[in-house]
Short mmCIF file of the C-alpha atoms (twelve columns), coordinates in Angstrom:
data_MODEL
# 
_entry.id   MODEL 
# 
loop_
_atom_site.group_PDB 
_atom_site.id 
_atom_site.type_symbol 
_atom_site.label_atom_id 
_atom_site.label_alt_id 
_atom_site.label_comp_id 
_atom_site.label_asym_id 
_atom_site.label_seq_id 
_atom_site.Cartn_x 
_atom_site.Cartn_y 
_atom_site.Cartn_z 
_atom_site.pdbx_PDB_model_num 
ATOM 1   C CA . MET A 1   18.127 -219.610 -39.637 1 
ATOM 2   C CA . GLY A 2   21.918 -218.335 -39.691 1 
ATOM 3   C CA . THR A 3   25.218 -219.899 -38.700 1 
ATOM 4   C CA . ARG A 4   25.772 -219.759 -34.622 1 
ATOM 5   C CA . ARG A 5   28.567 -219.705 -33.498 1 
ATOM 6   C CA . LEU A 6   30.725 -218.291 -29.784 1 
ATOM 7   C CA . TRP A 7   30.752 -214.953 -29.665 1 
ATOM 8   C CA . GLY A 8   34.453 -213.772 -28.325 1 
ATOM 9   C CA . ARG A 9   34.603 -210.669 -25.575 1 
ATOM 10  C CA . GLY A 10  32.951 -207.505 -27.050 1 
ATOM 11  C CA . GLU A 11  31.761 -208.918 -30.201 1 
ATOM 12  C CA . ARG A 12  28.227 -209.052 -31.755 1 
ATOM 13  C CA . TRP A 13  25.986 -211.632 -33.279 1 
ATOM 14  C CA . GLU A 14  26.204 -211.311 -37.268 1 
ATOM 15  C CA . GLY A 15  23.837 -214.485 -37.628 1 
ATOM 16  C CA . ALA A 16  20.285 -214.021 -38.862 1 
ATOM 17  C CA . GLY A 17  17.236 -215.215 -36.612 1 
ATOM 18  C CA . VAL A 18  17.065 -215.139 -33.266 1 
ATOM 19  C CA . PRO A 19  20.157 -216.261 -31.054 1 
ATOM 20  C CA . ASP A 20  21.100 -218.537 -28.553 1 
ATOM 21  C CA . SER A 21  19.103 -217.403 -25.340 1 
ATOM 22  C CA . ARG A 22  20.937 -219.229 -22.848 1 
ATOM 23  C CA . PRO A 23  24.257 -217.434 -21.502 1 
ATOM 24  C CA . GLU A 24  28.086 -218.559 -21.733 1 
ATOM 25  C CA . ALA A 25  30.136 -218.618 -18.838 1 
ATOM 26  C CA . ARG A 26  33.376 -217.616 -19.684 1 
ATOM 27  C CA . GLY A 27  35.783 -217.841 -16.275 1 
ATOM 28  C CA . ASP A 28  34.486 -214.882 -14.287 1 
ATOM 29  C CA . HIS A 29  32.393 -213.064 -17.299 1 
ATOM 30  C CA . VAL A 30  29.156 -214.087 -18.263 1 
ATOM 31  C CA . VAL A 31  28.374 -213.087 -21.992 1 
ATOM 32  C CA . ARG A 32  24.490 -212.094 -22.808 1 
ATOM 33  C CA . PRO A 33  24.399 -213.378 -26.594 1 
ATOM 34  C CA . SER A 34  21.445 -211.334 -27.821 1 
ATOM 35  C CA . ARG A 35  23.044 -207.822 -27.109 1 
ATOM 36  C CA . GLY A 36  26.814 -209.163 -26.910 1 
ATOM 37  C CA . LEU A 37  26.965 -207.523 -23.174 1 
ATOM 38  C CA . ARG A 38  30.011 -208.227 -20.393 1 
ATOM 39  C CA . VAL A 39  29.130 -208.428 -16.753 1 
ATOM 40  C CA . THR A 40  32.326 -208.516 -14.713 1 
ATOM 41  C CA . GLY A 41  32.057 -210.598 -11.678 1 
ATOM 42  C CA . ALA A 42  28.697 -212.100 -13.004 1 
ATOM 43  C CA . THR A 43  28.339 -216.206 -13.284 1 
ATOM 44  C CA . ARG A 44  25.481 -218.122 -14.097 1 
ATOM 45  C CA . SER A 45  24.113 -217.701 -9.974  1 
ATOM 46  C CA . THR A 46  23.561 -214.156 -10.377 1 
ATOM 47  C CA . MET A 47  22.165 -214.230 -13.889 1 
ATOM 48  C CA . GLY A 48  18.817 -214.072 -15.320 1 
ATOM 49  C CA . PRO A 49  17.068 -216.555 -17.429 1 
ATOM 50  C CA . TRP A 50  18.138 -214.164 -20.432 1 
ATOM 51  C CA . GLY A 51  21.026 -213.030 -19.082 1 
ATOM 52  C CA . GLU A 52  20.643 -210.202 -17.432 1 
ATOM 53  C CA . PRO A 53  22.275 -209.515 -14.013 1 
ATOM 54  C CA . GLU A 54  19.858 -210.032 -10.674 1 
ATOM 55  C CA . LEU A 55  22.093 -207.828 -8.520  1 
ATOM 56  C CA . LEU A 56  22.581 -204.197 -9.446  1 
ATOM 57  C CA . VAL A 57  25.482 -202.124 -8.038  1 
ATOM 58  C CA . TRP A 58  24.720 -198.805 -7.681  1 
ATOM 59  C CA . ARG A 59  27.529 -196.480 -7.651  1 
ATOM 60  C CA . PRO A 60  26.985 -192.948 -5.085  1 
ATOM 61  C CA . GLU A 61  29.620 -191.476 -7.960  1 
ATOM 62  C CA . ALA A 62  27.782 -192.127 -11.183 1 
ATOM 63  C CA . VAL A 63  24.583 -190.357 -9.502  1 
ATOM 64  C CA . ALA A 64  24.190 -186.729 -9.358  1 
ATOM 65  C CA . SER A 65  23.715 -185.677 -5.588  1 
ATOM 66  C CA . GLU A 66  21.270 -183.035 -5.083  1 
ATOM 67  C CA . PRO A 67  22.314 -180.027 -3.181  1 
ATOM 68  C CA . PRO A 68  20.347 -179.342 0.572   1 
ATOM 69  C CA . VAL A 69  17.952 -176.530 0.144   1 
ATOM 70  C CA . LEU A 70  19.947 -173.498 1.589   1 
ATOM 71  C CA . VAL A 71  18.558 -171.960 4.568   1 
ATOM 72  C CA . GLY A 72  16.792 -168.230 3.799   1 
ATOM 73  C CA . LEU A 73  17.151 -165.580 5.837   1 
ATOM 74  C CA . GLU A 74  13.024 -166.026 6.480   1 
ATOM 75  C CA . VAL A 75  13.599 -169.447 8.064   1 
ATOM 76  C CA . LYS A 76  15.959 -168.063 10.602  1 
ATOM 77  C CA . LEU A 77  13.655 -164.746 11.465  1 
ATOM 78  C CA . GLY A 78  10.833 -166.881 11.796  1 
ATOM 79  C CA . ALA A 79  12.710 -169.129 14.617  1 
ATOM 80  C CA . LEU A 80  14.311 -165.934 15.958  1 
ATOM 81  C CA . VAL A 81  10.502 -164.605 16.438  1 
ATOM 82  C CA . LEU A 82  9.394  -167.885 17.578  1 
ATOM 83  C CA . LEU A 83  11.942 -169.056 20.195  1 
ATOM 84  C CA . LEU A 84  11.622 -165.380 21.878  1 
ATOM 85  C CA . VAL A 85  8.178  -165.434 22.255  1 
ATOM 86  C CA . LEU A 86  7.840  -168.802 23.166  1 
ATOM 87  C CA . THR A 87  10.399 -168.475 25.819  1 
ATOM 88  C CA . LEU A 88  9.178  -165.616 27.213  1 
ATOM 89  C CA . LEU A 89  5.700  -166.802 27.731  1 
ATOM 90  C CA . CYS A 90  7.033  -170.207 29.361  1 
ATOM 91  C CA . SER A 91  9.271  -167.843 31.503  1 
ATOM 92  C CA . LEU A 92  6.137  -165.285 32.907  1 
ATOM 93  C CA . VAL A 93  3.706  -168.084 33.549  1 
ATOM 94  C CA . PRO A 94  5.312  -169.593 37.108  1 
ATOM 95  C CA . ILE A 95  5.371  -165.804 38.048  1 
ATOM 96  C CA . CYS A 96  1.446  -165.467 37.197  1 
ATOM 97  C CA . VAL A 97  0.438  -168.343 38.450  1 
ATOM 98  C CA . LEU A 98  2.703  -168.963 41.970  1 
ATOM 99  C CA . ARG A 99  2.776  -164.730 42.788  1 
ATOM 100 C CA . ARG A 100 -1.124 -164.241 42.672  1 
ATOM 101 C CA . PRO A 101 -1.872 -161.313 45.498  1 
ATOM 102 C CA . GLY A 102 -4.433 -161.247 48.085  1 
ATOM 103 C CA . ALA A 103 -3.968 -165.281 49.228  1 
ATOM 104 C CA . SER A 104 -4.268 -166.105 52.766  1 
ATOM 105 C CA . HIS A 105 -1.431 -167.539 54.909  1 
ATOM 106 C CA . GLU A 106 -2.572 -170.927 54.430  1 
ATOM 107 C CA . GLY A 107 -2.716 -170.595 50.752  1 
ATOM 108 C CA . SER A 108 1.055  -169.113 50.740  1 
ATOM 109 C CA . ALA A 109 1.827  -172.071 52.988  1 
ATOM 110 C CA . SER A 110 0.254  -174.490 50.570  1 
ATOM 111 C CA . ARG A 111 1.761  -172.791 47.485  1 
ATOM 112 C CA . GLN A 112 4.977  -172.812 48.672  1 
ATOM 113 C CA . LYS A 113 4.991  -176.346 49.437  1 
ATOM 114 C CA . ALA A 114 3.710  -176.628 45.670  1 
ATOM 115 C CA . LEU A 115 6.507  -174.443 44.996  1 
ATOM 116 C CA . SER A 116 9.190  -176.639 46.634  1 
ATOM 117 C CA . LEU A 117 7.755  -179.881 44.832  1 
ATOM 118 C CA . VAL A 118 8.011  -178.339 41.516  1 
ATOM 119 C CA . SER A 119 11.560 -176.854 42.046  1 
ATOM 120 C CA . CYS A 120 12.865 -180.776 42.666  1 
ATOM 121 C CA . PHE A 121 11.602 -181.200 39.376  1 
ATOM 122 C CA . ALA A 122 13.085 -178.561 38.092  1 
ATOM 123 C CA . GLY A 123 16.614 -179.689 39.418  1 
ATOM 124 C CA . GLY A 124 16.086 -183.306 37.618  1 
ATOM 125 C CA . VAL A 125 15.851 -180.866 34.575  1 
ATOM 126 C CA . PHE A 126 18.546 -178.629 35.393  1 
ATOM 127 C CA . LEU A 127 20.893 -181.721 36.176  1 
ATOM 128 C CA . ALA A 128 19.830 -183.572 33.058  1 
ATOM 129 C CA . THR A 129 20.803 -180.058 31.368  1 
ATOM 130 C CA . CYS A 130 24.340 -180.248 33.052  1 
ATOM 131 C CA . LEU A 131 24.992 -184.004 32.719  1 
ATOM 132 C CA . LEU A 132 23.657 -184.398 28.650  1 
ATOM 133 C CA . ASP A 133 23.329 -181.268 27.436  1 
ATOM 134 C CA . LEU A 134 26.154 -178.820 28.214  1 
ATOM 135 C CA . LEU A 135 28.961 -181.085 29.235  1 
ATOM 136 C CA . PRO A 136 28.610 -183.239 25.569  1 
ATOM 137 C CA . ASP A 137 28.008 -180.160 23.453  1 
ATOM 138 C CA . TYR A 138 31.369 -178.592 24.743  1 
ATOM 139 C CA . LEU A 139 33.245 -181.387 25.010  1 
ATOM 140 C CA . ALA A 140 32.691 -182.225 21.353  1 
ATOM 141 C CA . ALA A 141 33.086 -178.663 20.058  1 
ATOM 142 C CA . ILE A 142 36.003 -178.109 21.554  1 
ATOM 143 C CA . ASP A 143 37.362 -181.389 20.103  1 
ATOM 144 C CA . GLU A 144 35.964 -180.532 16.633  1 
ATOM 145 C CA . ALA A 145 37.459 -177.213 16.937  1 
ATOM 146 C CA . LEU A 146 41.507 -178.458 18.061  1 
ATOM 147 C CA . ALA A 147 41.046 -181.533 15.361  1 
ATOM 148 C CA . ALA A 148 40.249 -178.666 12.926  1 
ATOM 149 C CA . LEU A 149 43.337 -176.821 14.137  1 
ATOM 150 C CA . HIS A 150 45.227 -179.924 13.782  1 
ATOM 151 C CA . VAL A 151 46.151 -179.593 17.582  1 
ATOM 152 C CA . THR A 152 47.175 -182.468 19.590  1 
ATOM 153 C CA . LEU A 153 47.152 -182.147 23.298  1 
ATOM 154 C CA . GLN A 154 48.509 -184.608 26.339  1 
ATOM 155 C CA . PHE A 155 47.116 -181.819 28.740  1 
ATOM 156 C CA . PRO A 156 43.437 -182.414 29.817  1 
ATOM 157 C CA . LEU A 157 43.048 -178.813 28.716  1 
ATOM 158 C CA . GLN A 158 38.961 -179.679 28.134  1 
ATOM 159 C CA . GLU A 159 38.444 -180.683 31.626  1 
ATOM 160 C CA . PHE A 160 40.673 -177.504 33.048  1 
ATOM 161 C CA . ILE A 161 38.629 -175.520 31.216  1 
ATOM 162 C CA . LEU A 162 35.617 -176.867 33.204  1 
ATOM 163 C CA . ALA A 163 37.637 -176.299 36.675  1 
ATOM 164 C CA . MET A 164 38.144 -172.515 35.860  1 
ATOM 165 C CA . GLY A 165 34.335 -172.160 35.137  1 
ATOM 166 C CA . PHE A 166 33.674 -174.095 38.794  1 
ATOM 167 C CA . PHE A 167 36.392 -171.814 40.286  1 
ATOM 168 C CA . LEU A 168 35.276 -168.985 38.934  1 
ATOM 169 C CA . VAL A 169 31.423 -169.079 40.629  1 
ATOM 170 C CA . LEU A 170 33.428 -170.034 44.042  1 
ATOM 171 C CA . VAL A 171 35.911 -167.686 44.411  1 
ATOM 172 C CA . MET A 172 33.266 -164.720 43.730  1 
ATOM 173 C CA . GLU A 173 31.034 -166.211 46.253  1 
ATOM 174 C CA . GLN A 174 33.465 -166.229 48.811  1 
ATOM 175 C CA . ILE A 175 35.041 -162.694 47.918  1 
ATOM 176 C CA . THR A 176 31.798 -161.692 48.248  1 
ATOM 177 C CA . LEU A 177 30.984 -162.785 51.543  1 
ATOM 178 C CA . ALA A 178 34.718 -161.777 52.879  1 
ATOM 179 C CA . TYR A 179 33.751 -158.554 51.931  1 
ATOM 180 C CA . LYS A 180 30.414 -158.579 53.522  1 
ATOM 181 C CA . GLU A 181 31.620 -159.585 57.027  1 
ATOM 182 C CA . GLN A 182 34.527 -157.123 56.957  1 
ATOM 183 C CA . SER A 183 31.917 -153.991 55.893  1 
ATOM 184 C CA . GLY A 184 29.742 -155.086 59.345  1 
ATOM 185 C CA . PRO A 185 27.284 -157.954 60.654  1 
ATOM 186 C CA . PRO A 186 25.274 -159.059 57.726  1 
ATOM 187 C CA . PRO A 187 21.558 -159.134 57.847  1 
ATOM 188 C CA . LEU A 188 19.722 -162.558 58.913  1 
ATOM 189 C CA . GLU A 189 18.654 -163.454 55.573  1 
ATOM 190 C CA . GLU A 190 21.512 -162.008 53.456  1 
ATOM 191 C CA . THR A 191 23.414 -164.425 55.849  1 
ATOM 192 C CA . ARG A 192 21.785 -167.212 54.696  1 
ATOM 193 C CA . ALA A 193 21.593 -166.753 51.237  1 
ATOM 194 C CA . LEU A 194 25.409 -166.391 51.322  1 
ATOM 195 C CA . LEU A 195 26.232 -169.325 53.391  1 
ATOM 196 C CA . GLY A 196 23.515 -171.927 52.589  1 
ATOM 197 C CA . THR A 197 23.632 -175.129 54.058  1 
ATOM 198 C CA . VAL A 198 26.613 -176.070 56.572  1 
ATOM 199 C CA . ASN A 199 27.611 -179.878 56.825  1 
ATOM 200 C CA . GLY A 200 25.240 -181.034 54.983  1 
ATOM 201 C CA . GLY A 201 22.097 -179.849 56.367  1 
ATOM 202 C CA . PRO A 202 20.190 -176.667 57.253  1 
ATOM 203 C CA . GLN A 203 20.814 -173.987 59.847  1 
ATOM 204 C CA . HIS A 204 19.148 -171.595 61.634  1 
ATOM 205 C CA . TRP A 205 20.052 -168.413 62.621  1 
ATOM 206 C CA . HIS A 206 19.039 -166.022 65.480  1 
ATOM 207 C CA . ASP A 207 19.408 -162.692 65.395  1 
ATOM 208 C CA . GLY A 208 22.320 -162.327 68.260  1 
ATOM 209 C CA . PRO A 209 25.940 -163.818 67.958  1 
ATOM 210 C CA . GLY A 210 26.694 -167.351 68.380  1 
ATOM 211 C CA . VAL A 211 26.446 -170.265 66.522  1 
ATOM 212 C CA . PRO A 212 24.309 -171.811 64.032  1 
ATOM 213 C CA . GLN A 213 21.631 -174.388 65.016  1 
ATOM 214 C CA . ALA A 214 20.469 -177.483 63.466  1 
ATOM 215 C CA . SER A 215 16.907 -176.563 62.058  1 
ATOM 216 C CA . GLY A 216 14.156 -178.191 59.737  1 
ATOM 217 C CA . ALA A 217 13.765 -175.122 57.734  1 
ATOM 218 C CA . PRO A 218 15.926 -175.264 54.264  1 
ATOM 219 C CA . ALA A 219 17.965 -172.401 54.188  1 
ATOM 220 C CA . THR A 220 17.735 -169.354 51.484  1 
ATOM 221 C CA . PRO A 221 19.568 -169.721 47.893  1 
ATOM 222 C CA . SER A 222 22.328 -167.540 47.082  1 
ATOM 223 C CA . ALA A 223 21.201 -164.674 45.126  1 
ATOM 224 C CA . LEU A 224 24.655 -164.148 43.597  1 
ATOM 225 C CA . ARG A 225 24.154 -168.157 42.608  1 
ATOM 226 C CA . ALA A 226 20.770 -167.266 41.153  1 
ATOM 227 C CA . CYS A 227 22.699 -164.383 39.226  1 
ATOM 228 C CA . VAL A 228 25.067 -166.956 37.918  1 
ATOM 229 C CA . LEU A 229 22.574 -169.316 37.187  1 
ATOM 230 C CA . VAL A 230 21.155 -167.312 34.891  1 
ATOM 231 C CA . PHE A 231 24.147 -166.304 32.981  1 
ATOM 232 C CA . SER A 232 25.627 -169.279 32.856  1 
ATOM 233 C CA . LEU A 233 22.269 -170.375 31.301  1 
ATOM 234 C CA . ALA A 234 22.049 -167.375 28.860  1 
ATOM 235 C CA . LEU A 235 25.299 -167.635 27.682  1 
ATOM 236 C CA . HIS A 236 24.980 -171.344 26.544  1 
ATOM 237 C CA . SER A 237 21.118 -169.983 25.261  1 
ATOM 238 C CA . VAL A 238 23.574 -168.277 22.741  1 
ATOM 239 C CA . PHE A 239 25.496 -171.020 21.512  1 
ATOM 240 C CA . GLU A 240 22.667 -172.751 21.095  1 
ATOM 241 C CA . GLY A 241 21.256 -169.918 18.796  1 
ATOM 242 C CA . LEU A 242 24.128 -169.800 17.197  1 
ATOM 243 C CA . ALA A 243 24.065 -173.629 15.965  1 
ATOM 244 C CA . VAL A 244 20.958 -172.665 14.221  1 
ATOM 245 C CA . GLY A 245 22.241 -169.572 12.763  1 
ATOM 246 C CA . LEU A 246 25.093 -171.255 11.129  1 
ATOM 247 C CA . GLN A 247 22.851 -173.625 9.744   1 
ATOM 248 C CA . ARG A 248 22.954 -173.596 5.754   1 
ATOM 249 C CA . ASP A 249 20.534 -176.813 5.513   1 
ATOM 250 C CA . ARG A 250 16.746 -175.981 5.840   1 
ATOM 251 C CA . ALA A 251 15.963 -179.254 7.047   1 
ATOM 252 C CA . ARG A 252 18.642 -179.822 9.770   1 
ATOM 253 C CA . ALA A 253 17.433 -176.091 10.625  1 
ATOM 254 C CA . MET A 254 14.193 -176.806 10.896  1 
ATOM 255 C CA . GLU A 255 14.960 -180.021 13.319  1 
ATOM 256 C CA . LEU A 256 17.316 -177.465 15.571  1 
ATOM 257 C CA . CYS A 257 14.741 -174.700 15.736  1 
ATOM 258 C CA . LEU A 258 11.734 -177.390 16.979  1 
ATOM 259 C CA . ALA A 259 13.987 -179.167 19.725  1 
ATOM 260 C CA . LEU A 260 14.769 -175.849 20.993  1 
ATOM 261 C CA . LEU A 261 11.319 -174.857 21.508  1 
ATOM 262 C CA . LEU A 262 11.011 -177.769 23.474  1 
ATOM 263 C CA . HIS A 263 14.078 -177.722 25.379  1 
ATOM 264 C CA . LYS A 264 14.058 -173.644 26.084  1 
ATOM 265 C CA . GLY A 265 10.511 -174.005 27.218  1 
ATOM 266 C CA . ILE A 266 10.994 -176.283 29.972  1 
ATOM 267 C CA . LEU A 267 13.946 -174.664 30.864  1 
ATOM 268 C CA . ALA A 268 12.291 -171.215 31.148  1 
ATOM 269 C CA . VAL A 269 9.908  -172.710 33.353  1 
ATOM 270 C CA . SER A 270 12.197 -174.501 35.796  1 
ATOM 271 C CA . LEU A 271 14.015 -171.336 35.834  1 
ATOM 272 C CA . SER A 272 11.437 -169.155 37.016  1 
ATOM 273 C CA . LEU A 273 10.658 -171.672 39.599  1 
ATOM 274 C CA . ARG A 274 14.268 -171.872 40.787  1 
ATOM 275 C CA . LEU A 275 14.761 -167.696 40.783  1 
ATOM 276 C CA . LEU A 276 11.109 -167.579 42.433  1 
ATOM 277 C CA . GLN A 277 12.545 -170.278 45.638  1 
ATOM 278 C CA . SER A 278 15.087 -167.552 45.888  1 
ATOM 279 C CA . HIS A 279 12.794 -165.510 47.185  1 
ATOM 280 C CA . LEU A 280 13.560 -162.461 44.809  1 
ATOM 281 C CA . ARG A 281 10.823 -160.014 43.948  1 
ATOM 282 C CA . ALA A 282 8.372  -160.596 40.995  1 
ATOM 283 C CA . GLN A 283 9.655  -157.983 38.791  1 
ATOM 284 C CA . VAL A 284 13.753 -159.342 39.152  1 
ATOM 285 C CA . VAL A 285 12.555 -162.866 38.131  1 
ATOM 286 C CA . ALA A 286 10.636 -161.407 34.936  1 
ATOM 287 C CA . GLY A 287 13.520 -159.549 34.147  1 
ATOM 288 C CA . CYS A 288 15.993 -162.575 34.631  1 
ATOM 289 C CA . GLY A 289 12.693 -164.221 32.300  1 
ATOM 290 C CA . ILE A 290 12.822 -161.766 29.447  1 
ATOM 291 C CA . LEU A 291 16.869 -161.987 30.134  1 
ATOM 292 C CA . PHE A 292 17.277 -165.546 29.051  1 
ATOM 293 C CA . SER A 293 14.462 -165.509 26.308  1 
ATOM 294 C CA . CYS A 294 16.745 -163.083 24.268  1 
ATOM 295 C CA . MET A 295 19.926 -164.981 24.557  1 
ATOM 296 C CA . THR A 296 18.928 -167.805 22.039  1 
ATOM 297 C CA . PRO A 297 17.343 -165.335 18.962  1 
ATOM 298 C CA . LEU A 298 20.480 -163.187 19.886  1 
ATOM 299 C CA . GLY A 299 22.344 -166.534 18.915  1 
ATOM 300 C CA . ILE A 300 20.259 -167.453 15.927  1 
ATOM 301 C CA . GLY A 301 20.984 -163.380 14.735  1 
ATOM 302 C CA . LEU A 302 24.707 -163.761 15.306  1 
ATOM 303 C CA . GLY A 303 25.103 -166.861 13.643  1 
ATOM 304 C CA . ALA A 304 23.184 -165.737 10.371  1 
ATOM 305 C CA . ALA A 305 25.567 -162.895 10.235  1 
ATOM 306 C CA . LEU A 306 28.810 -164.612 10.864  1 
ATOM 307 C CA . ALA A 307 27.613 -167.535 8.708   1 
ATOM 308 C CA . GLU A 308 30.518 -166.643 5.691   1 
ATOM 309 C CA . SER A 309 32.943 -166.246 8.605   1 
ATOM 310 C CA . ALA A 310 33.075 -169.202 10.790  1 
ATOM 311 C CA . GLY A 311 36.459 -170.612 11.062  1 
ATOM 312 C CA . PRO A 312 38.276 -172.718 13.541  1 
ATOM 313 C CA . LEU A 313 39.750 -170.198 16.193  1 
ATOM 314 C CA . HIS A 314 36.273 -168.557 16.272  1 
ATOM 315 C CA . GLN A 315 34.656 -171.752 16.882  1 
ATOM 316 C CA . LEU A 316 37.518 -172.438 19.469  1 
ATOM 317 C CA . ALA A 317 36.569 -169.635 21.185  1 
ATOM 318 C CA . GLN A 318 33.323 -170.441 21.309  1 
ATOM 319 C CA . SER A 319 34.301 -173.432 22.702  1 
ATOM 320 C CA . VAL A 320 35.969 -171.809 25.689  1 
ATOM 321 C CA . LEU A 321 33.150 -169.549 26.465  1 
ATOM 322 C CA . GLU A 322 30.869 -172.802 26.635  1 
ATOM 323 C CA . GLY A 323 33.201 -174.489 28.645  1 
ATOM 324 C CA . MET A 324 33.362 -171.422 31.034  1 
ATOM 325 C CA . ALA A 325 29.226 -171.762 31.316  1 
ATOM 326 C CA . ALA A 326 29.779 -175.501 31.650  1 
ATOM 327 C CA . GLY A 327 32.194 -175.441 34.878  1 
ATOM 328 C CA . THR A 328 29.701 -172.452 36.467  1 
ATOM 329 C CA . PHE A 329 26.484 -174.525 35.904  1 
ATOM 330 C CA . LEU A 330 28.332 -177.891 37.536  1 
ATOM 331 C CA . TYR A 331 28.998 -175.711 40.449  1 
ATOM 332 C CA . ILE A 332 25.345 -174.278 40.698  1 
ATOM 333 C CA . THR A 333 24.008 -177.558 40.149  1 
ATOM 334 C CA . PHE A 334 25.970 -179.920 42.811  1 
ATOM 335 C CA . LEU A 335 26.462 -176.899 45.431  1 
ATOM 336 C CA . GLU A 336 23.375 -174.745 45.290  1 
ATOM 337 C CA . ILE A 337 20.303 -176.623 43.284  1 
ATOM 338 C CA . LEU A 338 20.213 -180.259 44.887  1 
ATOM 339 C CA . PRO A 339 21.347 -179.468 48.011  1 
ATOM 340 C CA . GLN A 340 18.871 -177.221 48.141  1 
ATOM 341 C CA . GLU A 341 16.606 -179.057 47.517  1 
ATOM 342 C CA . LEU A 342 16.937 -182.442 49.186  1 
ATOM 343 C CA . ALA A 343 18.448 -180.658 52.574  1 
ATOM 344 C CA . SER A 344 14.340 -180.371 53.776  1 
ATOM 345 C CA . SER A 345 13.160 -183.834 55.797  1 
ATOM 346 C CA . GLU A 346 9.791  -183.275 53.812  1 
ATOM 347 C CA . GLN A 347 8.504  -185.119 51.107  1 
ATOM 348 C CA . ARG A 348 11.460 -187.089 50.868  1 
ATOM 349 C CA . ILE A 349 10.450 -190.142 48.484  1 
ATOM 350 C CA . LEU A 350 8.037  -187.237 46.440  1 
ATOM 351 C CA . LYS A 351 11.175 -185.494 45.810  1 
ATOM 352 C CA . VAL A 352 13.192 -187.848 44.058  1 
ATOM 353 C CA . ILE A 353 10.317 -188.973 41.833  1 
ATOM 354 C CA . LEU A 354 9.958  -185.439 40.996  1 
ATOM 355 C CA . LEU A 355 13.709 -185.097 40.583  1 
ATOM 356 C CA . LEU A 356 13.914 -187.959 38.382  1 
ATOM 357 C CA . ALA A 357 10.717 -186.995 36.469  1 
ATOM 358 C CA . GLY A 358 12.416 -184.110 35.672  1 
ATOM 359 C CA . PHE A 359 15.640 -185.811 34.696  1 
ATOM 360 C CA . ALA A 360 13.274 -188.597 32.475  1 
ATOM 361 C CA . LEU A 361 11.663 -185.591 30.940  1 
ATOM 362 C CA . LEU A 362 14.829 -183.693 29.463  1 
ATOM 363 C CA . THR A 363 16.691 -187.124 28.445  1 
ATOM 364 C CA . GLY A 364 13.496 -187.822 26.806  1 
ATOM 365 C CA . LEU A 365 13.791 -184.184 24.611  1 
ATOM 366 C CA . LEU A 366 17.372 -184.767 24.162  1 
ATOM 367 C CA . PHE A 367 16.972 -188.299 22.752  1 
ATOM 368 C CA . ILE A 368 14.308 -187.210 19.970  1 
ATOM 369 C CA . GLN A 369 16.922 -184.587 18.926  1 
ATOM 370 C CA . ILE A 370 19.390 -187.289 18.501  1 
# 
């Protein structure tokens, strides 16, 4: 048997045979005699029976991280085509179902009631889109753009941009109404469309001069508001497509694409129902559906083309446009969609339930995206 001794720090055992198997504690260091290893910060309570550390600390800087898989152009093209086809089909389904020719008056009345109920469901979808999708996306994007530019503001710029979008629709609608009133007495349906509801309740308009009288029939939504609704949703869809087109991580791009497929499908159905409720012609509703369906693929294409040149200024300009779109959507949601659906006295409880169901559905989809 060779001689045994205690080894100093960094020394190896030089004797013959098998050394002592128990480690030696020296302050905050433990020396494993069999290999002369020093484990900093380890004590007897953290060492194994043969002197090995029981708790291993992983240092990320010592491990080469795998780079994310880059998104190929074929993935973005596939997402573009898939979103276009699915959104277009979802936009045309309500037109084919609710505008079938050759129906009787009773069938038309029952379909009108069904359309009103389904529109309440769509109203909940639009409300959730406004509060949980457009506004958070816009606020996060503009805050990120300002932080990238190292800009600190005391003025509430984000809310001001929202207000400008809100007033944009209000001013456009009032200018149109003033022009129609000056050019002559407007037709009955056009007056209903532009004025909507008065004093929180629906109005019945007579053909002759006079004042409106209260009635249980809901007012016809404004065609101008319907156009603004399509425009705001289309603009927001372009920005959502940009988020996919600018992605460089394949997994993240596929995740965003799947979320957009679910989101845009439901939103396309709700938009078509809303336009049908506005008593627009089926051809006009179909054209709006085609326009809306093309916006997200357009954003994907633009994002793929601008992926290399996207900077803070581009992001700030995009955020300002998105804020304007969110402001217009605020106006449409709270001054057009909700008053229109809840003005009638028929089936109030069922309408509220459907409104909450639509809100809950889109909330669930947004929760899945998170």
